N, C-alpha and C positions, 0 to 999 in steps of 0.2 A: 549928497547925502540919500538914502534909506529913507522913507517915512515909515517905520513899523507899525503893525495891530495893536494894538493894550495886548492881547495872546502876548502878541513877541516876546513886549517891554517884559511882562511879570515872568518871562524866561530867563531872559539877560539879566532879573532882578534877580534871581534865583540862582541861579551864575556866577555870578561878581562873588555873593554870599556866600557860597560853598567854596569860591574858589578861596576866600580869603581864607580860611581854617586850613585848604588843604597846602596853599604855599607855605605857611608857614610850621604843618606838620613834615611839607617835603624836605623845609631845614633841618628835623631832628629824625629825619629816620630812622636812625638806628633806635629811636626811645620805644615808637612804633609798640601797640602791644597786635600781638601776627595770631593768627589762628591761620593752619588749612583748613580748608574746603576743599580741597580734590589737586593731585600733581598738576603744578605748574596752575595752579589757581587759589593766589592767595587772598585772601580777604583782613583786609588792617580793623583798626579803630577811626582812621580817618576817611574810606568808604563810606561807615556808617555813618558814622555822623556828615558828612558831606551828602548820601541817602536824607536823611531823618531835615536837613539842613533846604534841601527843594520844596521835602514831599511839603513843608508845615512851610512856605512862600507859596507852591502853588495855591494849592489849600482855602488858603483867604484869601486868595482871589479868586479863585474858581472854587469853593466847597462841595457842590453836587457830581462834581465831576471823575473819576476816573483814576486809573493808575495802574502800571505793568516795570514792576520794578524789578532788578537788577536781584539785588540782596534780600527782600522784603516778597519781590513776586506778586500777581499778580493781586488786588484794591479796586472792589466794585466801586462802582459810586452810583447817585440815583440817577444822574444822567447815562442816559445804556447808549449812548451814539457817542462817548468827547471820550480821553482817557490821556490823559502824560505816558510818554512812555523813556525810562529813561533807566543811564547810567552812569550813577553820582563821579566813579571816577574810572575810565577806562582807558586802562594799561599798568594795570596796579603791581606785577609784575616789574616794569618796568622803576614805577616809582618808588617802591622795596628797594630796587636799588640803589634809586639815585639819578637815574635816569635825567634826564632831564624834556620824555615826553611822552607827555598823556594828557588826557583831556576828560570834561563833565563836556558831555552827549544827557541831551533835550531833544523831542520831536511831536509833536499836540497828531494824536488821530482824532478824527471825526468821521464817524459816521465806515467805517476802514477802509478811508484814505487821509495821508497824511498831509497834512497842511499848512503845518509849519516845524521848523529844526534849526537845531543850534547848536551848532560844536563848537566849542572856548581850551584855548592852549593857553592857564596863565603864566605860563612861564613864558612867553611869548609874547604876549598878550595880541592873542590872535583871536577874533569872535566869526567864527562864521553863519553866514546868517540864513536863511531860506524861508519864503513862501512863497505859496501853491502859486503862480500865477503872477509874481513880483520878480524872479528873479534871485540872484543867491549871492552870497555879497562876503567881502574880506574887510570887517573892521566897516566901513565904506564907499568900500573902492569894487566895483562892481568882476562878474567871476564869470571866464566863458572855461570851457575844457580842453584841451589842447588842441593844431589841428592837424598836425602828423601822423604820415597814417600809416610812413612806415615801416617794419616791424624792427625792421632792423635798426631804426636809427628811437626806437620807442623802450621807456625806462618807465617798467612793470613792479605792480607793488602785489605782496605776497602775504600769504598768512601759513605759518607751519607750525606745520600739527608739534605738536612738544608732547613725549610722549603717551599721542592720540594718534597709540597702532588701526584700531580700524581704520579710521584716515588712511593712513599709511596703506595697506590693503586693499584699500579701493581704489587704487592709485597718483594715489600721489608724487610718489620718484616720480611714473611715468612721464606724468603735466610735467613736474620741476623739468624733466630732463628736456621734454618738449619747447617748452616755453624759450629755456637757457640756450636751446640751440639758434634761435627764430630772433628776441632780440638785443637791443644795445648795452641792457643791466637788470638784472634782478635784483629786488629793495625787501624786507621783510625788516617793519619796525616795532612792530609790536604795538598798533592801539590802534587798533580796525576803522575808529567814526574819526580817524585821524588822513586814516589812508583815502577813502571813502573824502572826504571834503579836500587833502591833494588831486585827487581825481580832480573833482570839480572849479578847482583853483590855476585846470593845466602842471601841476609838479610834476603830476603823474598820470599817465600815458593809459594807463589801464589798470586792471587788479583782477584782484580772484583771490580765493579764499574756502574753504568748508568747514561747514561747520557752527557759520553765525550766528548769533542770538537773539534776537528784534530786538535790545535793547542794543545790539555792539550797530546794528543799520538803520533805523530808523531815521537817524535824522538825516545820513548820511545820501538816504538813498534816491530823501530830496532835492539839497543839496548839489551832489549832482544831472541829478535831473533839470532844474529848475538855472543850471551853466549850459546846457546842451548837452550834455553825455546820457547815455544807456545806462541801464542797470539791468539786470535777467538773472535768473536762477538757468544754469548747466543743464539741470532736470525741467526743464518749465518753468516758464514764466510768471502764471498762475498768480501765486502766492507766494511770495520772497520771501516771508515769512517762514516758510515750510524746510524741515531740514535737507538738504543740500548745498551747495556751491554757487557763491554769488556773485560774480561777471562783474564789471562796472568799468564803464571808460569813453572816449571821448565813441563816434558812432564809427569808425571807418575803422581804430583799433579793436570797441567791443566786438566787433564779428570777425576779424581776423582772431584775435585771443578764441571764445568762443568754440572753433569752429577748431584748434590747433585742439584746446581739451577735453571738447568732443573725440576727436579720434585720438584721443591713447583709454580713454578714460571708457575702466568696464561699464557695458550696459546697463548693469543694474543701477549704475548713478548716473546713466541719462533719462531721458520723458523723451521722442522724436528727436 
């Protein structure tokens, strides 16, 4: 059984508290008050309530630390070197359509580095947790990325740009065709944090998506790395939170997937 730091324990407590309300709301999804904040990007009363619960729980434990929140944006804390990065409901569209594949994602960033990560799927009761240098776990089981190295045997996840015409114009269709021709199968599950957690767990051999936000990927990045995988940007690996295309996978599949994507992506989307 993994023994977690006090920071991770409070992350788990916050996620479980928010999840109780989300699960209840998921059971009554037709009655949620929904507003539209962008094409294909819905925000619900459940989303906002989850964020509030997580923020209050974390703030009670670490009152000086800041936040980067999907709904409320950046909130500076007195401590300039510590902040929580939170997606209170990743997979909102799945949630609002009654599709039981969504999660809560919480990461701790300290001095510009992710040091702790949590992705919680309360419907399946799967808690993915990682700490820098301490490994990645699913509930109490240590995680390792898959050992597959042949692309033709690989299951690859992706993010599909819905009504995102700039992403399509910049090469997604070519990327999709190129990868589909080389791998065993493609999956689009609609919850980026769980896609990365599944790479860490060896359920997917690789993953890529264009246009991800820090709260989508912060926890998943550490999960993949602590499980022995690689994460980088197609446009360059210096800043994973910068706009662009995120790629993750076991070391062998990561290298091969990145080469395929680079070969078919317009030059303005790649650097070096």
